[in-house]
C-alpha beads as a LAMMPS data file, in Angstrom:
LAMMPS data file: protein, C-alpha beads

393 atoms
392 bonds

1 atom types
1 bond types

-500.0 500.0 xlo xhi
-500.0 500.0 ylo yhi
-500.0 500.0 zlo zhi

Masses

1 110.0

Atoms # bond

1 1 1 354.211 -49.770 111.940
2 1 1 356.413 -47.363 113.627
3 1 1 356.612 -46.427 117.187
4 1 1 357.351 -42.873 117.130
5 1 1 360.071 -41.145 119.339
6 1 1 358.364 -38.140 119.438
7 1 1 354.554 -36.848 118.955
8 1 1 352.539 -33.964 120.055
9 1 1 350.071 -33.637 122.307
10 1 1 347.218 -31.197 121.858
11 1 1 344.303 -30.895 123.893
12 1 1 341.183 -30.870 122.334
13 1 1 340.536 -27.486 123.846
14 1 1 343.368 -25.832 122.191
15 1 1 341.864 -25.166 118.754
16 1 1 338.564 -23.873 120.760
17 1 1 340.786 -21.455 123.016
18 1 1 342.754 -20.502 120.177
19 1 1 340.191 -19.568 118.038
20 1 1 338.574 -17.237 120.560
21 1 1 341.567 -15.037 120.578
22 1 1 341.761 -15.435 116.606
23 1 1 338.433 -13.968 116.894
24 1 1 338.819 -11.249 119.693
25 1 1 340.746 -9.139 117.116
26 1 1 343.536 -8.697 119.284
27 1 1 346.270 -11.643 119.018
28 1 1 350.098 -10.009 119.825
29 1 1 350.837 -9.958 123.588
30 1 1 348.153 -9.116 125.701
31 1 1 345.798 -10.739 128.885
32 1 1 345.785 -14.103 127.902
33 1 1 349.733 -14.199 128.266
34 1 1 349.581 -12.770 131.449
35 1 1 346.946 -15.622 132.473
36 1 1 349.421 -17.893 131.134
37 1 1 352.015 -16.527 132.973
38 1 1 349.933 -16.569 136.277
39 1 1 349.166 -20.304 135.823
40 1 1 352.907 -21.017 135.464
41 1 1 353.953 -19.051 138.553
42 1 1 351.564 -21.113 140.230
43 1 1 352.638 -24.807 138.643
44 1 1 356.721 -24.071 139.510
45 1 1 356.700 -22.581 142.700
46 1 1 358.065 -19.281 141.371
47 1 1 356.568 -15.777 141.142
48 1 1 359.420 -14.597 138.442
49 1 1 358.344 -15.966 135.268
50 1 1 358.679 -14.529 131.698
51 1 1 356.908 -16.003 128.591
52 1 1 358.892 -15.505 125.432
53 1 1 358.452 -16.822 121.914
54 1 1 361.074 -19.628 122.693
55 1 1 363.626 -20.913 124.963
56 1 1 366.287 -20.141 122.649
57 1 1 365.284 -16.318 123.242
58 1 1 364.568 -17.037 126.542
59 1 1 368.315 -18.030 127.439
60 1 1 369.525 -15.121 124.996
61 1 1 367.890 -12.761 127.324
62 1 1 369.625 -14.546 130.433
63 1 1 372.614 -13.878 129.031
64 1 1 371.799 -10.505 128.176
65 1 1 371.089 -9.259 131.588
66 1 1 374.472 -10.449 133.036
67 1 1 375.797 -7.452 131.332
68 1 1 376.177 -4.364 132.350
69 1 1 373.678 -1.996 130.839
70 1 1 375.712 1.050 131.306
71 1 1 379.597 -0.373 130.729
72 1 1 380.918 3.178 131.165
73 1 1 379.495 3.552 134.987
74 1 1 379.862 0.038 135.857
75 1 1 376.326 0.013 137.198
76 1 1 375.627 -3.750 138.317
77 1 1 372.572 -2.902 140.349
78 1 1 369.525 -5.767 139.437
79 1 1 372.165 -7.844 138.232
80 1 1 374.758 -9.334 141.006
81 1 1 371.831 -10.870 143.333
82 1 1 374.420 -13.691 143.919
83 1 1 377.402 -12.090 144.942
84 1 1 378.663 -8.024 145.789
85 1 1 381.925 -9.095 143.684
86 1 1 380.582 -9.605 140.669
87 1 1 382.368 -8.234 137.980
88 1 1 380.383 -8.231 134.995
89 1 1 380.895 -10.052 131.805
90 1 1 384.117 -8.838 129.905
91 1 1 385.283 -9.675 126.736
92 1 1 387.124 -12.764 126.843
93 1 1 384.952 -14.316 129.406
94 1 1 383.692 -17.808 129.057
95 1 1 380.537 -19.887 129.674
96 1 1 381.495 -23.539 130.903
97 1 1 378.901 -25.758 129.116
98 1 1 377.991 -29.457 128.036
99 1 1 378.759 -30.659 124.466
100 1 1 375.523 -33.089 125.184
101 1 1 372.444 -30.595 124.035
102 1 1 370.334 -28.607 121.423
103 1 1 372.508 -26.359 120.235
104 1 1 369.766 -23.945 121.127
105 1 1 371.552 -24.166 124.441
106 1 1 375.007 -22.998 123.174
107 1 1 374.525 -20.649 120.433
108 1 1 373.408 -17.677 122.548
109 1 1 376.788 -17.966 124.305
110 1 1 378.289 -17.010 121.043
111 1 1 375.059 -14.266 120.062
112 1 1 376.452 -12.622 123.194
113 1 1 379.907 -12.247 122.874
114 1 1 381.144 -15.002 124.905
115 1 1 383.334 -18.026 124.841
116 1 1 382.868 -21.595 125.260
117 1 1 384.507 -24.214 127.511
118 1 1 383.343 -27.211 127.185
119 1 1 382.991 -29.623 130.118
120 1 1 382.660 -33.553 129.864
121 1 1 379.587 -35.717 130.452
122 1 1 379.092 -37.753 133.500
123 1 1 378.400 -41.394 132.067
124 1 1 376.065 -42.554 134.627
125 1 1 373.221 -39.395 133.903
126 1 1 374.841 -37.514 130.607
127 1 1 374.685 -34.128 132.938
128 1 1 377.704 -32.773 133.273
129 1 1 380.538 -34.300 134.688
130 1 1 380.421 -32.142 138.406
131 1 1 384.119 -33.147 139.267
132 1 1 385.433 -31.696 135.342
133 1 1 383.635 -28.609 136.130
134 1 1 385.098 -27.839 139.207
135 1 1 388.557 -28.570 137.497
136 1 1 387.748 -26.252 134.361
137 1 1 386.978 -22.746 136.785
138 1 1 388.860 -20.470 136.098
139 1 1 389.181 -15.938 136.422
140 1 1 387.061 -15.977 133.393
141 1 1 384.245 -17.939 134.465
142 1 1 381.674 -16.098 134.348
143 1 1 378.190 -18.552 133.865
144 1 1 377.602 -22.342 134.765
145 1 1 375.271 -23.761 131.791
146 1 1 374.071 -26.773 132.906
147 1 1 371.360 -29.007 130.799
148 1 1 369.143 -31.651 133.002
149 1 1 369.495 -34.442 130.483
150 1 1 366.041 -36.084 129.483
151 1 1 364.353 -34.677 132.362
152 1 1 366.864 -36.086 135.140
153 1 1 368.014 -33.176 137.075
154 1 1 371.762 -32.490 137.921
155 1 1 372.427 -32.050 141.137
156 1 1 371.902 -28.398 141.807
157 1 1 373.673 -28.563 145.677
158 1 1 377.123 -29.745 144.067
159 1 1 376.838 -26.870 141.680
160 1 1 376.173 -24.312 144.386
161 1 1 379.265 -25.753 146.075
162 1 1 381.595 -25.088 142.835
163 1 1 380.280 -21.259 142.511
164 1 1 381.508 -20.994 146.219
165 1 1 384.656 -22.851 145.372
166 1 1 385.146 -20.150 142.053
167 1 1 384.207 -17.386 144.595
168 1 1 387.283 -18.805 147.194
169 1 1 389.266 -19.188 143.963
170 1 1 388.898 -15.649 141.989
171 1 1 386.442 -13.869 144.470
172 1 1 383.125 -13.665 142.924
173 1 1 380.784 -16.421 141.968
174 1 1 379.748 -17.303 138.311
175 1 1 376.297 -17.254 137.097
176 1 1 374.032 -20.687 136.587
177 1 1 371.818 -20.829 133.865
178 1 1 370.259 -23.901 133.600
179 1 1 368.350 -25.314 130.421
180 1 1 365.539 -26.956 131.674
181 1 1 363.869 -27.525 128.123
182 1 1 363.719 -31.930 128.865
183 1 1 362.254 -31.264 132.505
184 1 1 359.046 -29.816 132.594
185 1 1 357.270 -32.063 135.739
186 1 1 360.910 -32.566 137.000
187 1 1 361.501 -32.507 140.792
188 1 1 364.962 -32.311 142.443
189 1 1 364.652 -32.954 146.298
190 1 1 360.836 -32.389 145.853
191 1 1 360.924 -29.305 144.599
192 1 1 359.991 -28.529 140.674
193 1 1 362.947 -27.861 138.608
194 1 1 363.516 -23.575 138.068
195 1 1 362.977 -23.112 141.611
196 1 1 366.367 -23.432 142.591
197 1 1 367.407 -19.531 142.572
198 1 1 369.116 -19.660 139.209
199 1 1 367.750 -18.335 135.801
200 1 1 365.982 -21.041 134.082
201 1 1 364.553 -21.424 130.657
202 1 1 362.106 -24.006 129.420
203 1 1 360.914 -24.849 125.819
204 1 1 357.349 -24.941 124.768
205 1 1 358.370 -26.554 121.211
206 1 1 355.899 -28.244 119.797
207 1 1 357.281 -32.168 120.790
208 1 1 358.094 -30.822 124.263
209 1 1 355.429 -32.296 127.517
210 1 1 353.920 -28.840 127.506
211 1 1 353.665 -26.902 124.144
212 1 1 352.096 -23.583 122.843
213 1 1 353.416 -24.740 119.578
214 1 1 356.097 -22.593 120.165
215 1 1 357.267 -20.973 122.848
216 1 1 359.377 -21.028 126.451
217 1 1 359.798 -18.942 129.481
218 1 1 362.758 -17.248 131.562
219 1 1 362.623 -18.149 135.163
220 1 1 364.607 -15.163 136.793
221 1 1 365.916 -14.815 140.070
222 1 1 364.834 -11.631 142.134
223 1 1 362.337 -9.215 140.799
224 1 1 364.438 -6.400 139.552
225 1 1 365.199 -8.656 136.825
226 1 1 362.104 -9.900 136.709
227 1 1 361.029 -6.283 135.828
228 1 1 364.258 -5.808 133.268
229 1 1 363.421 -9.430 131.363
230 1 1 359.336 -7.776 130.723
231 1 1 361.335 -4.777 129.320
232 1 1 363.993 -6.411 126.975
233 1 1 361.870 -9.005 125.177
234 1 1 359.549 -6.139 123.560
235 1 1 362.127 -4.090 122.591
236 1 1 363.466 -2.527 125.884
237 1 1 359.693 -0.547 126.145
238 1 1 358.111 -0.886 129.066
239 1 1 354.637 -1.681 127.999
240 1 1 352.788 -1.007 132.464
241 1 1 354.103 2.794 131.492
242 1 1 351.449 5.325 131.092
243 1 1 352.084 6.825 127.232
244 1 1 350.365 9.842 126.328
245 1 1 350.079 8.623 123.055
246 1 1 349.446 4.289 123.119
247 1 1 351.058 4.240 119.848
248 1 1 354.355 6.275 120.900
249 1 1 356.638 4.948 123.410
250 1 1 358.403 7.209 125.922
251 1 1 362.449 7.646 126.114
252 1 1 363.864 3.667 125.672
253 1 1 367.017 3.800 127.878
254 1 1 367.882 0.019 127.205
255 1 1 367.439 -1.501 123.562
256 1 1 365.904 -4.675 123.919
257 1 1 364.333 -7.781 121.148
258 1 1 360.933 -9.028 119.640
259 1 1 361.090 -11.922 122.224
260 1 1 357.259 -11.856 123.617
261 1 1 354.741 -14.692 123.290
262 1 1 351.386 -13.612 121.540
263 1 1 348.056 -14.984 122.934
264 1 1 347.551 -17.612 120.383
265 1 1 350.345 -19.510 121.578
266 1 1 349.631 -18.712 125.118
267 1 1 345.855 -19.987 124.406
268 1 1 347.335 -23.141 123.553
269 1 1 349.465 -23.644 126.349
270 1 1 347.276 -22.583 128.948
271 1 1 344.740 -25.808 127.323
272 1 1 347.802 -27.950 127.617
273 1 1 348.701 -27.147 130.984
274 1 1 345.508 -28.026 132.079
275 1 1 346.099 -31.528 130.795
276 1 1 349.934 -32.107 130.721
277 1 1 350.166 -33.801 134.292
278 1 1 347.394 -36.305 134.007
279 1 1 347.581 -36.686 130.281
280 1 1 351.619 -36.223 129.602
281 1 1 353.820 -36.808 132.233
282 1 1 352.563 -38.955 133.844
283 1 1 352.100 -41.460 131.175
284 1 1 356.008 -40.810 130.732
285 1 1 357.370 -41.408 134.065
286 1 1 355.154 -44.835 134.296
287 1 1 356.711 -46.292 130.933
288 1 1 359.795 -45.209 132.229
289 1 1 359.324 -47.029 135.301
290 1 1 358.169 -50.106 133.311
291 1 1 361.891 -49.902 131.526
292 1 1 363.904 -49.115 134.672
293 1 1 362.376 -52.807 136.093
294 1 1 362.181 -54.764 133.133
295 1 1 365.766 -53.868 131.506
296 1 1 367.785 -53.562 134.316
297 1 1 369.183 -56.864 133.658
298 1 1 369.608 -57.028 130.093
299 1 1 372.821 -58.272 128.435
300 1 1 374.253 -55.388 126.802
301 1 1 372.365 -52.887 128.226
302 1 1 373.152 -50.246 130.941
303 1 1 370.397 -47.972 132.375
304 1 1 371.052 -44.471 133.490
305 1 1 371.310 -43.622 136.857
306 1 1 368.125 -43.329 138.964
307 1 1 368.844 -41.456 142.958
308 1 1 366.418 -40.998 145.125
309 1 1 365.014 -36.973 145.150
310 1 1 366.040 -37.025 141.390
311 1 1 362.710 -37.362 139.949
312 1 1 363.054 -36.867 135.977
313 1 1 360.187 -35.937 133.731
314 1 1 361.837 -38.251 131.142
315 1 1 361.103 -36.895 128.388
316 1 1 363.945 -38.981 126.884
317 1 1 364.240 -42.440 128.329
318 1 1 368.204 -43.122 127.282
319 1 1 369.952 -46.230 127.456
320 1 1 373.447 -47.179 126.650
321 1 1 374.050 -50.125 124.520
322 1 1 376.800 -51.996 123.143
323 1 1 376.828 -52.270 119.297
324 1 1 375.134 -49.427 118.881
325 1 1 374.941 -49.568 115.054
326 1 1 373.479 -53.178 115.309
327 1 1 370.606 -52.209 118.317
328 1 1 369.597 -49.141 115.760
329 1 1 369.021 -51.571 112.815
330 1 1 367.295 -54.005 114.733
331 1 1 365.279 -51.444 116.261
332 1 1 364.389 -50.156 112.829
333 1 1 363.421 -53.321 111.601
334 1 1 361.143 -53.835 114.544
335 1 1 359.471 -50.758 113.556
336 1 1 360.486 -49.268 116.809
337 1 1 362.073 -45.535 116.239
338 1 1 365.362 -44.351 117.905
339 1 1 367.428 -41.829 117.966
340 1 1 370.771 -39.879 119.896
341 1 1 368.362 -37.135 119.681
342 1 1 371.095 -34.472 120.114
343 1 1 374.266 -34.503 118.307
344 1 1 377.439 -33.462 120.320
345 1 1 377.806 -29.630 119.738
346 1 1 381.659 -29.554 119.973
347 1 1 381.815 -31.255 116.266
348 1 1 380.080 -28.165 114.413
349 1 1 383.003 -25.988 111.965
350 1 1 381.475 -22.694 113.780
351 1 1 382.822 -24.019 117.397
352 1 1 386.068 -25.414 116.475
353 1 1 388.408 -22.954 118.135
354 1 1 386.701 -24.015 121.443
355 1 1 387.448 -28.219 121.115
356 1 1 389.103 -29.677 123.490
357 1 1 389.490 -33.415 125.296
358 1 1 386.243 -35.070 126.212
359 1 1 387.137 -38.839 126.775
360 1 1 383.796 -39.631 128.682
361 1 1 381.607 -38.169 125.567
362 1 1 383.591 -39.925 122.910
363 1 1 382.896 -42.706 124.700
364 1 1 379.297 -42.238 125.328
365 1 1 378.238 -41.257 122.036
366 1 1 379.200 -44.713 120.533
367 1 1 376.346 -46.013 123.178
368 1 1 374.065 -43.872 123.931
369 1 1 370.401 -44.154 122.367
370 1 1 366.914 -43.207 122.994
371 1 1 363.840 -45.462 122.785
372 1 1 360.211 -44.567 122.606
373 1 1 358.750 -43.358 126.371
374 1 1 356.454 -40.869 125.526
375 1 1 352.523 -40.384 126.285
376 1 1 351.261 -42.113 123.325
377 1 1 353.057 -45.706 123.838
378 1 1 350.580 -48.356 125.279
379 1 1 351.432 -50.545 127.650
380 1 1 350.961 -53.414 125.067
381 1 1 353.643 -51.123 122.596
382 1 1 356.240 -51.023 125.738
383 1 1 356.167 -54.494 126.068
384 1 1 356.716 -55.066 122.656
385 1 1 359.733 -52.919 123.143
386 1 1 361.189 -54.273 126.180
387 1 1 360.873 -57.924 124.188
388 1 1 362.542 -56.511 121.003
389 1 1 365.337 -55.494 123.035
390 1 1 365.876 -58.807 125.079
391 1 1 365.794 -60.946 122.012
392 1 1 369.074 -59.113 121.113
393 1 1 370.781 -57.815 117.857

Bonds

1 1 1 2
2 1 2 3
3 1 3 4
4 1 4 5
5 1 5 6
6 1 6 7
7 1 7 8
8 1 8 9
9 1 9 10
10 1 10 11
11 1 11 12
12 1 12 13
13 1 13 14
14 1 14 15
15 1 15 16
16 1 16 17
17 1 17 18
18 1 18 19
19 1 19 20
20 1 20 21
21 1 21 22
22 1 22 23
23 1 23 24
24 1 24 25
25 1 25 26
26 1 26 27
27 1 27 28
28 1 28 29
29 1 29 30
30 1 30 31
31 1 31 32
32 1 32 33
33 1 33 34
34 1 34 35
35 1 35 36
36 1 36 37
37 1 37 38
38 1 38 39
39 1 39 40
40 1 40 41
41 1 41 42
42 1 42 43
43 1 43 44
44 1 44 45
45 1 45 46
46 1 46 47
47 1 47 48
48 1 48 49
49 1 49 50
50 1 50 51
51 1 51 52
52 1 52 53
53 1 53 54
54 1 54 55
55 1 55 56
56 1 56 57
57 1 57 58
58 1 58 59
59 1 59 60
60 1 60 61
61 1 61 62
62 1 62 63
63 1 63 64
64 1 64 65
65 1 65 66
66 1 66 67
67 1 67 68
68 1 68 69
69 1 69 70
70 1 70 71
71 1 71 72
72 1 72 73
73 1 73 74
74 1 74 75
75 1 75 76
76 1 76 77
77 1 77 78
78 1 78 79
79 1 79 80
80 1 80 81
81 1 81 82
82 1 82 83
83 1 83 84
84 1 84 85
85 1 85 86
86 1 86 87
87 1 87 88
88 1 88 89
89 1 89 90
90 1 90 91
91 1 91 92
92 1 92 93
93 1 93 94
94 1 94 95
95 1 95 96
96 1 96 97
97 1 97 98
98 1 98 99
99 1 99 100
100 1 100 101
101 1 101 102
102 1 102 103
103 1 103 104
104 1 104 105
105 1 105 106
106 1 106 107
107 1 107 108
108 1 108 109
109 1 109 110
110 1 110 111
111 1 111 112
112 1 112 113
113 1 113 114
114 1 114 115
115 1 115 116
116 1 116 117
117 1 117 118
118 1 118 119
119 1 119 120
120 1 120 121
121 1 121 122
122 1 122 123
123 1 123 124
124 1 124 125
125 1 125 126
126 1 126 127
127 1 127 128
128 1 128 129
129 1 129 130
130 1 130 131
131 1 131 132
132 1 132 133
133 1 133 134
134 1 134 135
135 1 135 136
136 1 136 137
137 1 137 138
138 1 138 139
139 1 139 140
140 1 140 141
141 1 141 142
142 1 142 143
143 1 143 144
144 1 144 145
145 1 145 146
146 1 146 147
147 1 147 148
148 1 148 149
149 1 149 150
150 1 150 151
151 1 151 152
152 1 152 153
153 1 153 154
154 1 154 155
155 1 155 156
156 1 156 157
157 1 157 158
158 1 158 159
159 1 159 160
160 1 160 161
161 1 161 162
162 1 162 163
163 1 163 164
164 1 164 165
165 1 165 166
166 1 166 167
167 1 167 168
168 1 168 169
169 1 169 170
170 1 170 171
171 1 171 172
172 1 172 173
173 1 173 174
174 1 174 175
175 1 175 176
176 1 176 177
177 1 177 178
178 1 178 179
179 1 179 180
180 1 180 181
181 1 181 182
182 1 182 183
183 1 183 184
184 1 184 185
185 1 185 186
186 1 186 187
187 1 187 188
188 1 188 189
189 1 189 190
190 1 190 191
191 1 191 192
192 1 192 193
193 1 193 194
194 1 194 195
195 1 195 196
196 1 196 197
197 1 197 198
198 1 198 199
199 1 199 200
200 1 200 201
201 1 201 202
202 1 202 203
203 1 203 204
204 1 204 205
205 1 205 206
206 1 206 207
207 1 207 208
208 1 208 209
209 1 209 210
210 1 210 211
211 1 211 212
212 1 212 213
213 1 213 214
214 1 214 215
215 1 215 216
216 1 216 217
217 1 217 218
218 1 218 219
219 1 219 220
220 1 220 221
221 1 221 222
222 1 222 223
223 1 223 224
224 1 224 225
225 1 225 226
226 1 226 227
227 1 227 228
228 1 228 229
229 1 229 230
230 1 230 231
231 1 231 232
232 1 232 233
233 1 233 234
234 1 234 235
235 1 235 236
236 1 236 237
237 1 237 238
238 1 238 239
239 1 239 240
240 1 240 241
241 1 241 242
242 1 242 243
243 1 243 244
244 1 244 245
245 1 245 246
246 1 246 247
247 1 247 248
248 1 248 249
249 1 249 250
250 1 250 251
251 1 251 252
252 1 252 253
253 1 253 254
254 1 254 255
255 1 255 256
256 1 256 257
257 1 257 258
258 1 258 259
259 1 259 260
260 1 260 261
261 1 261 262
262 1 262 263
263 1 263 264
264 1 264 265
265 1 265 266
266 1 266 267
267 1 267 268
268 1 268 269
269 1 269 270
270 1 270 271
271 1 271 272
272 1 272 273
273 1 273 274
274 1 274 275
275 1 275 276
276 1 276 277
277 1 277 278
278 1 278 279
279 1 279 280
280 1 280 281
281 1 281 282
282 1 282 283
283 1 283 284
284 1 284 285
285 1 285 286
286 1 286 287
287 1 287 288
288 1 288 289
289 1 289 290
290 1 290 291
291 1 291 292
292 1 292 293
293 1 293 294
294 1 294 295
295 1 295 296
296 1 296 297
297 1 297 298
298 1 298 299
299 1 299 300
300 1 300 301
301 1 301 302
302 1 302 303
303 1 303 304
304 1 304 305
305 1 305 306
306 1 306 307
307 1 307 308
308 1 308 309
309 1 309 310
310 1 310 311
311 1 311 312
312 1 312 313
313 1 313 314
314 1 314 315
315 1 315 316
316 1 316 317
317 1 317 318
318 1 318 319
319 1 319 320
320 1 320 321
321 1 321 322
322 1 322 323
323 1 323 324
324 1 324 325
325 1 325 326
326 1 326 327
327 1 327 328
328 1 328 329
329 1 329 330
330 1 330 331
331 1 331 332
332 1 332 333
333 1 333 334
334 1 334 335
335 1 335 336
336 1 336 337
337 1 337 338
338 1 338 339
339 1 339 340
340 1 340 341
341 1 341 342
342 1 342 343
343 1 343 344
344 1 344 345
345 1 345 346
346 1 346 347
347 1 347 348
348 1 348 349
349 1 349 350
350 1 350 351
351 1 351 352
352 1 352 353
353 1 353 354
354 1 354 355
355 1 355 356
356 1 356 357
357 1 357 358
358 1 358 359
359 1 359 360
360 1 360 361
361 1 361 362
362 1 362 363
363 1 363 364
364 1 364 365
365 1 365 366
366 1 366 367
367 1 367 368
368 1 368 369
369 1 369 370
370 1 370 371
371 1 371 372
372 1 372 373
373 1 373 374
374 1 374 375
375 1 375 376
376 1 376 377
377 1 377 378
378 1 378 379
379 1 379 380
380 1 380 381
381 1 381 382
382 1 382 383
383 1 383 384
384 1 384 385
385 1 385 386
386 1 386 387
387 1 387 388
388 1 388 389
389 1 389 390
390 1 390 391
391 1 391 392
392 1 392 393
């Protein structure tokens, strides 16, 4: 047998709800998408949520909206909510990024004509090293792009302080984008991840806590950005506008994308959303808490930090082990699937111009490994996983 590292959760009602849409004669973006957005707004305590066809699209959209729609007049109305001195994004500007993530996080930076400056990782939690982040601020730092690794929240208060530090040094605050792909169900100091006032993106890809088969959301910090995102995700056409001919759009002042979600995906997302806390997130957390207790004193294993107020949804459960290759071989023989999950992004040829020294990451990739923690892992299986690790490798 093999205990999988990932498994798709699908509500038994999902196929029924999707069939209703398929038989309705309307399968594009319609009323079910709106229902899904309203449900997510309630779930995440935020009024400005826009669904997309993927989290990657949401991230493209977030960066696009930080750029000036009218570069001749420098009209930043609706963009500079965090800083009246926001200078916009110019050629050569940078996003401070973590290399330890899916490439879907960082490639939208390149797609929007920006440069990447890599920030090292914090070995205690695998999030961005915030001391290194502060050291790497510069006059060209326009975006701070953070990831909540495994669902464990980054210190958002410290990130805010670093924004203020940049303002003191250079006269403006960088925008913060939170990649929350691992974090549906995570909370930071009592509030859902995504509700802290930054741009935030979530993934509803197949193996995430909440899946709509594929899809994502962009959380916008205020209403003007929210309205602009709704238009840009659908070619730049305002779907709420009263058109004389329903097939012919009015003038399009700003071009956009085909990034919208459809009613089929939304119907599946809605069915799964009703069950995600009880059937998925609670079980991930229960398994993780079991590991936290059972593995804390095991020779050769180091657990990641687990501070009060940093409530992880544990999309993945990462530990640090000695002799990583031996550990992986042992677990494979035991029928337990393990992986580092994401390759470090800075090794790829397409970003070689941005390479720099990342000593913490160099060490971490030789130690980190993820073990099965999901809703499908039974009590007997998690006991077997712990026993296998305690027996050594």
